[in-house]
N, C-alpha and C positions, 0 to 999 in steps of 0.2 A: 631782773636786770638783763638787758640784751647784750649778747656777746658781740665784741667788735668784729666788723666785717673784714675779710682778708684784704690786704693791700692789692694782691693779684689773685684773680680767680680765673682759671683756664679749664674749659671743658671741651674735649674732643676737637682740639684745634688742628686744622689741616691747611696746608698750602701746596697746591699742585700747579706745576708749570707744564705748558705744552711746548715741546722741543722738536724742531724740525731736524731730520736726519737725512744724510745722503752719503753714498760711497765717494771715494776720491776719484778724480779723473774728469776729463772734459765731457765725456759721454754722460756720466752721472750728473754733472752740473747742468747739461742741456735738458736732460730728462726731468730734473727737479723744477725746471721752469713751468712745466705743465702738470706735474703730479708730485707733490711733496709727501714724503713719508713722515708721519708725526708720532711722537711718543709722549705719554704722560709720565712726568717725573714728580714723585711725592717728596718735596723738600721737608715738610712736616706732616706726620702721618698719624693724627689722632691722639695727641698728648693731652693730659689733664693733670693739674696740680694747683695748689694754693700756696701763697706766700703771705705770712702774717706781717702786720705793721712792725717796722723796726728790725726785721730779720736781715741778715747778710747771707745770701744763698749763692753758692757756686753752681754755675750752669756749664757742665763739662761735656766734651765730646770731640772726636777727631774732626779734621777739616771735612766740610761737606755734610756734617751730621745734622745741620738744621738750626744751630745755635743763633747765628746772626739773623737768619730769617725770622726766628721766633722773636728776638728782641725788636726787630723792625715792626712786627705785627703788634707787639705789646706797647710800643711807643707810637703807633699810629702811622708809620711810614708805609706799611703794606696792608692791604685788605686781604683777609684770609679767604680761602676757598669755602671753608665750612668751620663750624664750631662757635663757641661763645667765649668771650673774654670780657672781664671787668678789671680795670686798673684804677684804683682809688675811686671805685664806684662808677667810673665812666667807661663808655665804649671807645677804645682808643682811636679807631679810624674815622670817627666823626670829627676829630680834630677840633673839639670845642676849646675856646680860649681859656676857660677856667681850668680845664684839664692840662693844657699845654703849659700853663704857668706853674704847674705842680710837678712836672717831670723834667728829666734831662737824660740825654743819651750821649755818652762819650765813646768814640770809636778810635782806638789807638792808631789806626792807619788812615784816618780822615782828619782834615783840617777844618776848624771853624773860625780860627783867627785870620784876620786879613794879613796877607803875606808881606806887604810893603810898608805897613805902618806899625808903630810900637804897640805892644800888647795892651798897654794902658788905654789906647784909643779904641781898640776892640772891646775892652771892658766898658768904655763909655757908650759904645753902640748897643751893647747888651742892656745897659742901664736904661737907655731910651726905649728899647723894644719892650722890656718888661715893666717899664714905668716905675722903676725903683726910686723912692724918694731920696734926694741928695744926701741927707743926713744918714739914712740907713745904708745907702750905697758906700759912703766913706767908711762907715763902721765895718761893713762886710769886707771891703778891700783891705782894710788894715788887718782884720782877723785872718783872712786868707793869705795875705803877704807874710804874716808871722808864722802861720802853720806850715807854709810851703817854702819859706825863705825866698820870696820873689823880689825883694827890694831892688837889687841891681839889674833885674831883667825887664822891668816894666817899661823902661824908656827905650829899649833896644828894638829896632825893627824885627819882626818875627823871623824874617829870612836869615838874620844873623845869630839866631839862637841855636844851640845844639838840640838834638832830639829830646834829651832829657829835660832841658830847660823849657822847650816848647810844650812838652807834655804836661809839665807842671802848670804852665799858663793856660793850656787848654782845659785842664780840670778846674782851675780857679774860675775861668770864664763860664764854664757850664754850671757852676754852683752859686753864682752871684745872686740868683733869684731865690735861693734857699729851697730847692725842690724837695718834695716829700718822697719822691721816687727817683732813684738813680740807677740807670742802666749803664753798665761798664763793659765794653767789648774790647778785650785785650788791652787794658790801660797801661801795662808795663812792657809791651812788646818792643824789643830793640833797645831797652835801657840797660845801663850797667847795673851791677849788683847793688851799689850804694843808692842809686836813684830808685831802683825798684823798692828797696826797703823804705825809703822816705815816702814814696807814693802809698805803700801799704799802710804805713803808720798814719798818714793823713786820712785815708779812707776810714780807718777804724775810729779815728778821733772825730771825724765829721759825723759818722753814725752815732757815736756816743753823745755828742753835743746836741744834735738835732733830732735824733730818733728816726732819721730817714731810713726807708727800706732800700736795700741794695741788691741787685741781681748782677752777678759778675761772671763773665766768661773769661777764661784764660787757659793757655797751654802751659803756663808756668805753674806747677803744682805748689810752689812756695807761696804764691799769691793766695791760693785756696786754703792751704794749711794755716796761714797766718790770719786769715779773715773769716773763714766760713766754718760754722759748726755743722751745717747741713749742705748737702749737694744734690743736684739733679744731674743724671747722666743720660744723654741722648745719643742715639746711634742710628743712622739711616732713617732719621725722622721720627723714631720711636723712643719713648721714655723707658730706659732700662732699669733705673734705680732712682728712688726718692727717699732720702733718709739721712741719718747722722753720718758724718765723715768717719767717726770712730767705729761705728757699726759696720761701715763698708769694709774697713780693714779687718774687723773681726770675722765677718762672714766670708770674705773672699780671699783673705790672706791666710792660706792654709799652712804657710811656713813662717818661721821666725829666723832672724839672723843672729848668730852668736859670733862675737869678735873676741878672739883669744890673743893675749899678748904673752909670748914666750921669749926666751933669750935668742932663739933663732928659729928657722923654719925646717930644721932637720927632722923633727918628729913627724911621722906620718899620721895625719889627723883624719884621713879618709874613713876609718871605721866609725867616727863620731858623726859624720854628716857629709853633705856635698861641699867640697872646697870651692869657694868662689874666688878667693885671691889669697896670696901670701906675700908679704913684703916687710922686710926688716923685722922679722919675728912676729908680725901681726897677721894672724890668719883669720879670714872671714869664712864662717861655715853657714850653710843653709840647712835647717832641720825641720821636720814636721812639727807643727805647733804643739801637738799633744805630747811630743817627746822632749820638749824644751827643758823641763825641770830635770828629768832623768839624765839627759846628755850633759847638762851643766854640772851635775853632781859627779858624773864619771870623769869629766875633764879636770875638775878640781882635785879629785882623788888620785888620778893617774899621772898627772903632769905637773911640772913646776911652773904653775901659772903665775905670771906677774900681775896681769889685769884681765878682767873678763866683763863684757857687757852683752846684754840681750836686747835686741831691737826689733820693732815691727818691720815688715818689708816696706820698701819705698812705696809711697801711695801711687806712683806712676805704674808700678808693677801690678798693684791691686786693680787699678782701673783698666789696664790692658786685659786682665782676666775677665772683668765684667763684659768688655767688648767681645772677647773671644767666645764667652759662654752665652751671651744674649740673656743673662739672668735679670730678673726684676727684683 
């Protein structure tokens, strides 16, 4: 029996830009008319990975790391400088119709809905583009409306929607043709906490119902922790980590956080670990992972502890350590 092919297969993917440079000032500007100094900038520098069908994978990195450039190459918007890519068995930049019908790209800072007409009319436009049968289209709109609570929004001009309302409509429009591959670039950017939670729940439910593969970029680690068991970390165009989110915390989270509830903060807890904060009797300590059990025992034996919890370090801190160390 043949194993199922990866939904995404990337081998030594590279994207290099030629950037003109010059110093400031009129003299430098005049000189650049005759001779320009150019530099090669590697936006993506030889990354390789596979994503299996149905996976929801977080694609993380700081601004300028190469995340969006990679997504654009995977969706066929950019042609790579070098490397091999297969998405759903197709070469993305060939832009074949069969391939385009099976993918979607949602960018939190880009609009696909027509600004001056109701969202429902933009949905109709997408129905025509993807040639969705009317009966199936009505069923899909009903399902998406229910999942995202779109009812009162569909007849409003897009310009009258709030950012969160527009983002819900953007996602619904992108999924009307039931894509098997979903690329999400900062889908919750600028949204309030309630709307972020609703978008996350919807993405998880869409993945569960359809089995679609999802590649998600986000600077909000709550998105990643809620949706992704596996993460890829890219920095300066290079892949630093590919593996389980839980394993990332175990490997690079050298410390744990102990939160101790006492009657007040008068007790000096510095002998037990690094004091991060103390407020209303609630003291947060940072201790080496290997010392966690021993420190917990000492605290309970030495002090009148009301409550005590042990937590892993925030995932943001762990990822910052990966960037700083350049570890794979």
